[in-house]
C-alpha positions in Angstrom: 0.2 52.1 3.1 1.4 55.7 2.9 2.4 58.0 5.7 -0.5 60.3 4.8 -2.9 57.4 5.2 -1.3 56.4 8.5 -1.6 60.0 9.8 -5.2 60.1 8.7 -6.0 57.0 10.6 -4.2 58.2 13.8 -6.0 61.6 13.4 -9.4 59.8 13.0 -8.7 57.7 16.2 -8.0 60.9 18.1 -4.2 60.5 18.6 -3.0 63.3 16.3 -4.1 66.9 15.7 -3.1 69.4 13.1 -3.9 72.9 11.9 -3.2 74.4 8.5 0.2 76.0 8.7 1.3 74.1 11.8 2.9 70.7 12.4 0.9 67.6 13.3 1.1 67.0 17.0 0.3 64.0 19.3 -2.7 64.9 21.4 -3.2 61.5 23.0 -1.0 58.5 23.7 -2.5 55.0 23.7 -2.0 52.8 26.8 0.9 50.4 26.5 -1.4 47.4 27.2 -5.1 47.6 26.3 -7.2 46.8 29.3 -10.4 44.8 29.4 -12.4 47.5 31.2 -15.0 47.5 28.5 -14.8 51.2 27.9 -15.2 50.8 24.1 -11.7 52.2 23.2 -10.3 49.0 21.7 -7.7 49.9 19.1 -7.8 48.3 15.6 -5.2 45.9 14.4 -4.3 48.4 11.8 -3.6 51.0 14.5 -1.4 48.6 16.4 0.6 47.8 13.3 1.0 51.5 12.5 1.9 52.4 16.1 4.6 49.8 16.1 6.0 51.1 12.8 6.0 54.6 14.1 7.8 53.6 17.3 10.4 51.9 15.1 10.8 55.0 13.0 11.1 57.1 16.1 14.0 54.9 17.3 15.7 55.3 14.0 15.3 59.1 14.0 16.8 59.2 17.5 19.8 57.2 16.3 20.3 59.5 13.3 19.9 62.5 15.6 22.7 61.2 17.9 24.9 60.5 14.9 24.3 63.9 13.5 25.1 65.5 16.9 28.3 63.5 17.0 29.3 64.7 13.5 28.5 68.3 14.4 30.8 68.0 17.4 33.6 66.5 15.4 33.4 69.1 12.7 32.7 72.1 14.8 36.2 73.6 14.6 37.0 72.7 11.0 
């Protein structure tokens, strides 16, 4: 599955929004644990897999950002 397809799925499920010329933004965050309230907002298995993968990517990006900040500090005065 491609990132574009994942974004399309998240957009169709109402979690992402975008406008031409602007970034894609999160407009809703799913609940951590689906409840059994019967409100009809059960998430697909595909969504749960994609959401897990996106969380993993987010963690990796945060790690890279911290490493980049550390490198910036170490090379600031070179």
